[in-house]
N, C-alpha and C positions, 0 to 999 in steps of 0.2 A: 603586133605587140602582145606580150604576156601580160594579162590582167590577173593579179593575184588577189585572192580573198582578203578583205580588210582584216588586219591582225588583231582588232579590239574585241572580237566576239568569239564564236566557236568555229571550228573547221568541221565541216560535215562530210559525209560520204558523197553527197550530191556535188558539194563544191569541188572535191577532188576529181571526180568523175568529169565534171564540165571542164576543169583546166586541162585535164589530159585530153579530151576531146578537142579542145581548141588548139592545143600543140600539135598532136598527131594529124589533125584534120588539115595542116598546112602543107603536108607532103604532097607533092604534085602527082596526079593519077588522070590520065587522059579518059579513061573509061570507054564504054561502048557506044558508038554513034546511035541515037535513037532511043537509048535506054531510058527508062522512067526514073531509074535510081540517080542518086549523085554519090560523090566520093564519101560523104559522110556516113552513109549506109554501110559501104565497104569498110572503112577504117573502124566503125564500131565492131564489126564482126572480128576483124583482125586483133583489135585490142582486147576483146573478150577471149580470143583464142590465146593470146600471150599470157594475160593474167590468170587463166585458168590452166595454162601449160597443156592445151588441148590442141585439136585441129580445127580448121574451118569447117570440115564436115561435121565434127562433134557439136560445134556451136549452132550451125544451121539446122541440123536435125533435131536438136533439142529446144528450139525456139520457134515461136509463131510469127513474129514480125521481123523476119529476116529473109533476104532473097536465098535461093538455093546455093549449095556450094560451088555448083558448076559456073554460075553467074558471077560469084564473088572471084573465083580463080580467073575466070575470062577477064574481069577487070585488071586483076593484079598482073595478068601476063602482058598488059599494055604499058607497064612500068618502063620508064627509060632511065638507064643508069646514071647518065651525067646530071640529069636534071634532079633526079632523086638524091644522088650524093651532094649536090650543091645546096639543095633546100636542107638536108640534113645538117650539113656543117654550119649553115647560118642558124639553125634552131640550136644547135650545140652552143655556139658563140653567145646568142641572145640568153639562153638559160644560164650559162657559166657566169656572164657578166652581170647578172641579176644578183649574185652573192659574192662575187670576187672583187676585191678592191684594187682598182686599176693602178693604183700608186704603190702597191706591195709586190715585191718579186715573189716567184713560184718556183718550186721544184716540179718539173715535168717528167713523165716517164712515157716511153713509147713501147709498143709490143705488137706481136702478132697474135690474133684470135683465131683459132682453128676451130671450125665447125665441122666435125666428123660426118662423112657422106658415104652411104652405101648405094652403089649403083653406078651407071654409066653416065657420061656427059650429056647434058640436053642438046647442045649444037656442036661444041667443038671441045678437044681435050684441054685447052687452055683454061677452061672453067675451074679446073680441079688441080689442086696442089698435093704433093706428098707430104705425110706427117708420121710421126711414130705410130706404132700400132695402137689404136684406141677403139674400143667398142666393136672389135672385130673387124676393123678396116684400116687401110693406110692412105687413104684419100680424104680430103676435106675441102670445104670452101674457106678460103683465108682473108682475113681482114687485118688492116693495120690501124691501130688506134694510138691516141695520145691522151693522157689524163693527168690531172693534177694530184700530186702527192700530198695529201693532207687527211688528217684524222676526221675533221668534220665536214670537208668540202671535196671529197674525191671526184670531181666532176670529169666527165669525158669532154675533150676539147675538139676532137677531130677524128675522123673515121674515113676510110677508103677501102674499095674492094681490090683485092690482089689476085692477079692471073698469073698462071705458072709460065706463060710464054712472054711475060714481061720481066725486066730485072726487078728484083725486090727493092733495090735502091730506088727505082722509079717511084714506087708506091710510098716508101719512106720519105722521099723528098716532097711528095704531094702533101703528106701529113705535116711535115716540118715547115713547109710554106704556109700552111693555115695556121699552125701554132704561132709561127713568127708574126702573123698579122694581128694577134691578140694586143691589146693596149698595155699589158703589164710586162714587166721585165722578167726574163727567165733566169732564176739564179743558179739552177743545176738542170742538166739534161741526163737522164738515165735510161739505159737500154740493156738487154741481155746480150748473151755472146752471139745470137743469131744475127745481131746488127754490126758484127765486126766486120766491116766492109769499107773499103777505101773512100768511096764515094759518099757513104753515110757519115764517116767520121768527119770528112772535110765539110760537109753541109752542117752537121750538128755543132762543130767546134766554131763555126762562123755565127752560130745563133747563140750559143752559151757554153759556160764550163760544162764539159761532158766526161762521164764516165761509162765505159763499156769493158765487160770481161773480154780478154782475148781468147782466141781459139789456139789450141796447143798443136799447131801445125807448123812444119818447116824446122829444119835444124837449128836455124839461128834463134827462133823463139824458144824451142826446148833447151837450148843452152842457157838462155836468159832465165828459164824457170828451174834449171837444175842447181838449186841452191838450199841451204838450211837457214839462211837469214834474210830477213825482209830488207829491201832497199829500193831506192828510185833510181831510174836509168833513163835513157831514150831508146827509141826503136825506130828502124827505117823499114817501112813496109814498101815492097817492090824496089829493094835497093838497087840504084844505079840504073834505073829505067825512067822512061817519061813520066811514069805514074808514082814515083818514089813519094812517099809521104812520112813525115818525121813527127813523131809524137812522144810526150813523156809517158813512160811505163812504170807503173807501180807494181812491184812484186812483194806479195805479202805471204808471209810463212805463219801459219796458226796450227793449233793442236786440238785433235778431237779427243776429249777425255771421256770416253764412252757415250758421247752424244749419239743417240739412236743406234747404239750398239757398235758404233765405229771408234777406232783408235788410230793414233799415230799423227804424223805430220801432213798438212795440206798446204800446197802452194798455188797461189792464184794470181794471175797477171791482170792488170786493169789499164786500159787506155785511159789517161788521166789528163786530158787537155785543159790547160790553164790551172792545173793544180801540181805543177812541178815543184812548188815550195812546200807541199804537204808531205807528211809521212805515209807510208803505205797503209798503216792502220787507219789513219784519218781518211784516206780514199776509199778503204774498203767500207768503213762505217757509214760513209756517205752513200755507197752503192746499196747497202742493206736497206735504206729507206724505201727502195723500190718493192720490197716485200708485201707492201700495202695493196698492190696491184691485184694480188689474188682474191682479196675480200671484195674488190669491185667487180671482178669476173665472176665470182661466186653468185653475187647479187643479181647480176644481168641475166644469168642462165635460170634464175627463179621465175622469170617473166618471159620465157621464150616459147614461142608456139612450136607444135610438131607438125610435120607435113611429109608427105611422100612425093611432092612435086620434085622434077629434075630441073626446073627452072631456077637458075642461081639468082635471079633478080628477085624473085618472089621470096626466096629463103633469105636474101639480103634484107628485104624489107622486114621481115620478122625479126632480125637481129637489130635492124634500126629502131624498130618500135620498142625493143627491150631496153636499149640504152637510152632512149628517150624517157622512157617511165622511170628508169633509175635516175637520171639527172632531174627530172621533175620532183621526184621524192625528195631529192637532197635539197632542191630549191624551198620546197614547201616546208620541210622538217626545219630548216636554218631560218628562213625568212618569215615564216608565219606562225610556227608553232614554238620553236626555241625561245626561252625567256632570257633577256640580256642580264648580265652579271658581271661582276668586275673580272676583267681579263678575258672576256669574250662572251659566249652564250651557252646556257645549259640545254644540251640536246636532249629531247625527251626519249626515254627508252621504250615508251608504249607505243610510240608512232614509229614501228618498224616497217621495213620495205614489205614484209609479208601483210601487215595491217593495211598499208597503202593500196596493195593489189587486191586484197580482200574487199575493201570499200568500194573500188572501182567494179569488182565482179558483182557485188550486191546491186549496185545501181544499174549495171548493164543488164542483169538478170531481169530486172522490172521493165527496163526500157525495151528490150528485145523480146519480151514475152515469153520468158523462160517456162517451159512446159514442166509441171510437176505432177503429171499423171502419165500412165501408160496403159493401153488396152489390155484388158483381161483375155484369158484363153477361151472363155465360154465353156469350158468342160469341167475344171475343177479337179479333185482327187479321183481316180479311177475308182469304181465301185469295189473292185476287188481289194484294193488297197484300203478302203474305207471299211470294209468287213473285217478285214485282219486286224485294223487298229481297234475295232470295237471288241 
């Protein structure tokens, strides 16, 4: 259970660190048989690496009360994906429902998160997915996430690891199954064009009203988008086959009046399940609510450890800790710090995610024995240099 600090006093850095340790410490790790350490020793190092955006090696080499980096990594290499993922999603659910009203419907967005990777696979090629060129590489570790579209509570609801040797629809279904288990109703489900897939559309529309941009492939779709006027129609994917899927199609025509140096007409198509009675403009306006996801992902990357390990599960663990820290910050900010006011709560501008991470770093530096000195060289300035300076 999550025990939050009482909201009638002050929230201290020690409080924040303790709550973070309680949450992250629930991630299962088997450890090394016979080791005098426990998992809290390991997760403290990982948390420090995350909030400091550094590596396990940097943390352990700059502190006195931590195990060596090899020991920490040996423990992390014992992680098991299924148990780790199950525990993570239970923690996401608990954190989210701490601040989300189960009687209020929500807008949910799903997306793929690509973590660029340089190097070869650890065990097999299925660990890596192809991505657009980023940071000098076209390979990545990929994760599928779902989060609530909200200005005040954009919490992550579910997360799963994606392998290249599985169908991406399988990963999406895992996430949607977890989202569907939440007690609140889903008012709208949003996804980008990477989710334009027959299986994904079927599962998503069973869960909620769905908007997904179409991919401009195939002559029939190109014909639908060859227009100068917005209109609503229907489309049959895999027409006249066993997989045929029919859905409402919103074709929206807009104009770029110098936006970002671009001009002219833009035609976009959207899967608009359960929105056949809306106009294309209304459908497109709903889809644009999804843009808030970039803010959420930008924050998560502000608390992600660096590493050179090839082990995808260790890298996955660092990503998980990043998302848990972001969710915990959202919970503390809203439930403990934000002041009630008419129409909601006044979110404090000074308690930023950066501040939250700084407080945890400050407390962990004291707890882990951060070393604030370094051995001198015993030589000083060479005599020849000293004479010249004189």
